C-alpha positions in Angstrom: 50.3 -61.2 -35.4 53.3 -58.9 -35.3 54.7 -58.1 -38.8 57.6 -56.1 -40.1 57.5 -54.6 -43.6 61.1 -54.6 -44.6 60.8 -52.3 -47.6 58.6 -49.3 -48.1 58.7 -45.9 -49.9 56.1 -43.9 -47.9 57.8 -40.6 -48.7 56.2 -40.7 -52.2 53.7 -38.0 -53.0 50.9 -40.5 -53.2 50.9 -40.8 -49.4 51.1 -37.2 -48.4 47.4 -36.5 -48.2 46.5 -39.4 -45.9 49.7 -40.8 -44.3 48.1 -40.8 -40.8 45.3 -43.0 -42.1 47.9 -45.3 -43.8 49.8 -45.5 -40.5 46.6 -46.3 -38.6 45.9 -49.1 -41.2 49.4 -50.7 -40.8 49.0 -50.6 -37.0 45.6 -52.2 -37.2 47.1 -54.9 -39.4 49.8 -55.7 -36.8 52.7 -54.1 -38.6 55.0 -53.1 -35.7 58.0 -51.8 -37.7 58.9 -50.6 -41.2 62.2 -50.2 -43.0 62.0 -47.2 -45.3 64.5 -47.5 -48.2 65.9 -44.3 -49.9 66.4 -44.5 -53.6 68.7 -41.5 -53.5 70.2 -39.4 -50.7 68.0 -36.4 -51.5 65.2 -38.3 -49.9 67.0 -38.5 -46.5 65.5 -35.4 -44.8 62.0 -36.3 -45.7 62.5 -39.8 -44.5 63.9 -38.6 -41.2 60.8 -36.4 -40.8 58.6 -39.5 -41.4 60.5 -41.4 -38.8 60.2 -38.5 -36.4 56.4 -38.7 -36.9 56.1 -42.5 -36.7 58.6 -44.0 -34.3 58.2 -47.5 -35.7 60.0 -46.4 -38.9 63.7 -47.1 -39.4 65.4 -46.4 -42.7 68.3 -47.0 -45.1 70.3 -44.6 -47.3 71.8 -45.4 -50.7 71.6 -44.8 -54.4 69.3 -46.9 -56.6 70.9 -48.4 -59.7 68.3 -46.5 -61.9 69.6 -43.2 -60.5 73.2 -43.5 -61.8 73.0 -40.0 -63.3 73.6 -38.8 -59.8 76.7 -41.0 -59.2 79.9 -39.0 -58.9 83.1 -38.9 -56.9 81.3 -37.4 -53.9 78.3 -39.7 -53.7 79.9 -42.5 -51.6 81.1 -40.0 -49.0 77.7 -38.4 -48.9 75.9 -41.7 -48.4 78.4 -42.7 -45.6 78.1 -39.4 -43.8 74.3 -39.6 -43.8 74.4 -43.2 -42.6 76.6 -42.1 -39.7 74.5 -39.1 -38.7 71.3 -40.9 -37.5 71.1 -44.0 -35.4 67.8 -44.9 -37.1 69.8 -45.8 -40.2 69.7 -49.6 -40.2 71.0 -50.4 -43.7 72.7 -49.1 -46.9 70.4 -49.1 -49.9 68.7 -49.5 -51.9 71.6 -50.3 -54.1 72.3 -53.1 -56.6 72.1 -53.7 -60.3 69.3 -53.2 -62.8 70.3 -54.3 -66.3 66.7 -54.4 -67.7 67.3 -51.4 -70.0 70.6 -50.1 -68.8 73.7 -49.2 -70.9 75.6 -48.0 -67.8 76.4 -51.4 -66.3 80.0 -50.5 -65.4 78.8 -47.4 -63.5 76.2 -49.5 -61.7 78.8 -52.0 -60.7 81.2 -49.4 -59.4 78.4 -47.7 -57.3 77.3 -51.1 -56.0 80.8 -52.0 -54.9 81.3 -48.6 -53.2 78.0 -49.0 -51.3 79.0 -52.6 -50.2 82.2 -51.0 -48.9 80.2 -48.5 -46.8 78.1 -51.3 -45.4 81.2 -53.3 -44.6 82.8 -50.3 -42.8 79.7 -49.4 -40.8 78.7 -53.1 -40.1 75.3 -52.5 -41.7 73.4 -54.8 -44.1 72.7 -53.8 -47.7 69.3 -53.7 -49.3 69.9 -55.1 -52.8 67.7 -54.4 -55.9 68.5 -56.9 -58.7 66.7 -57.0 -62.0 68.0 -59.0 -65.0 71.5 -59.1 -63.3 71.5 -62.0 -60.8 74.7 -63.6 -62.0 76.5 -60.3 -62.1 75.3 -59.3 -58.7 76.2 -62.6 -57.1 79.6 -62.5 -58.7 80.2 -59.0 -57.5 79.1 -59.7 -53.9 81.2 -62.9 -53.9 84.3 -60.9 -55.1 83.7 -58.3 -52.5 83.5 -60.9 -49.7 86.6 -62.6 -50.9 88.7 -59.5 -51.2 87.3 -57.0 -48.7 85.5 -59.0 -46.0 82.1 -59.9 -44.9 78.9 -58.1 -45.9 75.3 -59.1 -45.0 72.1 -58.1 -46.6 68.8 -58.9 -48.3 67.7 -59.4 -51.9 64.6 -57.2 -51.8 61.4 -57.7 -53.8 62.9 -61.0 -55.0 61.7 -62.3 -58.4 64.5 -64.7 -59.3 64.6 -68.4 -60.0 65.3 -71.1 -57.4 68.8 -71.5 -58.9 69.5 -67.7 -58.6 68.0 -67.7 -55.1 70.5 -70.4 -54.0 73.4 -68.2 -55.2 72.5 -65.5 -52.7 71.6 -67.9 -50.0 75.1 -69.4 -50.4 76.5 -65.9 -49.9 74.6 -65.6 -46.6 71.9 -63.2 -47.8 68.3 -63.0 -46.8 65.5 -63.2 -49.4 62.5 -60.9 -49.2 59.3 -61.5 -51.0 56.8 -58.8 -52.0 53.3 -58.9 -53.5 54.8 -60.4 -56.7 54.7 -63.8 -55.0 50.9 -63.6 -55.0 50.6 -62.9 -58.7 49.0 -65.7 -60.7 51.8 -66.2 -63.2 54.8 -65.7 -60.9 55.6 -69.4 -61.0 59.4 -69.1 -60.5 58.9 -66.7 -57.6 56.6 -69.1 -55.9 59.1 -71.9 -56.4 61.8 -69.7 -54.9 59.6 -68.8 -52.0 59.1 -72.5 -51.1 62.8 -73.2 -50.9 64.2 -70.4 -48.8 65.1 -71.6 -45.3 63.0 -70.3 -42.5 65.9 -68.3 -41.0 66.5 -66.4 -44.2 63.0 -65.4 -45.1 61.7 -61.8 -45.0 58.5 -60.0 -46.3 57.8 -56.6 -47.7 55.4 -54.5 -49.7 57.8 -52.3 -51.7 54.9 -49.9 -51.5 53.5 -48.0 -53.3 54.2 -50.6 -55.9 53.2 -54.2 -56.5 49.9 -54.4 -54.5 49.4 -58.1 -53.6 46.3 -60.2 -54.2 43.6 -59.9 -53.1 44.0 -56.1 -53.3 45.4 -55.8 -56.8 42.6 -53.5 -57.9 44.1 -50.8 -55.6 46.5 -48.6 -57.5 48.5 -47.7 -54.4 50.0 -50.4 -52.2 50.5 -49.8 -48.5 52.3 -51.3 -45.6 49.2 -52.9 -44.1 49.1 -55.2 -47.2 52.3 -57.0 -46.0 49.8 -59.2 -44.2 48.6 -60.6 -47.5 52.2 -61.5 -48.4 52.5 -63.4 -45.1 49.2 -65.1 -45.7 50.2 -66.3 -49.2 53.6 -67.5 -48.1 51.9 -69.5 -45.4 49.9 -71.3 -48.1 53.0 -71.9 -50.2 55.1 -73.2 -47.3 52.3 -75.3 -45.8 52.3 -73.4 -42.5 50.3 -70.7 -40.8 50.3 -66.9 -41.2 51.2 -66.6 -37.5 54.3 -68.8 -38.0 55.4 -66.7 -41.0 54.8 -63.5 -39.1 56.8 -64.7 -36.1 59.7 -66.1 -38.2 60.0 -63.1 -40.5 59.7 -60.6 -37.7 62.5 -62.3 -35.8 64.6 -62.4 -39.0 64.1 -58.7 -39.6 65.0 -57.8 -36.0 68.2 -59.8 -36.3 69.3 -58.6 -39.8 68.6 -54.9 -39.2 69.2 -54.9 -35.5 65.9 -53.2 -34.9 65.0 -51.7 -31.6 62.5 -54.5 -30.8 62.7 -57.4 -28.4 62.8 -60.6 -30.4 61.7 -62.5 -27.3 58.4 -60.6 -27.4 57.6 -62.4 -30.6 56.4 -65.7 -29.2 56.0 -68.4 -31.9 52.7 -70.1 -31.4 53.4 -72.8 -34.0 56.6 -74.0 -35.6 56.7 -73.4 -39.3 57.1 -76.4 -41.6 60.7 -76.3 -42.8 60.8 -76.1 -46.6 62.7 -78.8 -48.4 65.6 -77.1 -50.3 67.6 -79.2 -52.7 71.2 -77.8 -52.8 71.8 -76.3 -56.3 75.0 -75.5 -58.1 77.4 -73.6 -55.8 77.6 -69.9 -56.6 81.3 -70.0 -57.4 80.7 -72.7 -60.0 77.6 -71.2 -61.4 78.8 -67.7 -62.0 82.5 -68.4 -62.6 
């Protein structure tokens, strides 16, 4: 199998003592490419150095909604300049909205809009973090598309309900599932994972967080474990791990325009198409 982990944070300190071993493990597991997501632009030089070291790493640059203390009048220009300076930048992000404990919702929305605008100008996808803010995120993206033009992207580490999932599918976004989908009580995530159309499905680890079953006892997640996400999705969607790997790899290559040949990913079996019942259109659901 050839797998792509579409969201990693391997610049974190927990990897620095054994990153070569971590890389050997992801290669042994069949992970042929990784998309590293910056949570703030200060990570950019270290991320570039990692990509220099491991050529299968591409990356994104953006400002995470939980880092809004860094947002100022210069930040959007800084993000855009970094995105333009290295051809290995394949996305803007991670950006988005996190209203779990936030009192700075207006600032988050302004920063999210500005990063959508960068993605639109550079014709790059956005990597969207969304926690307790699905309706607001869908409404903002919808307004942006209606007034500014098209933008594409992925809802990363998705944990929303099937109804919320449909909002973002209606907006043309991909949905990426992490180790959360393997958790015993993640019932709505499992339901969402069953309904996403094959051509919009992605997988990730969001490492070092959210280690999937059956490796939950490990405190640090790693890219090699994306294979467990693929295995579990295959069970949920009544298909094979190979089919999930082939489909999600093709999807990642297409969305991020990765330097891989999609024709080299030869499907051995056709995945069973999930049955998705159309839900309330996003425009009606979020007003």
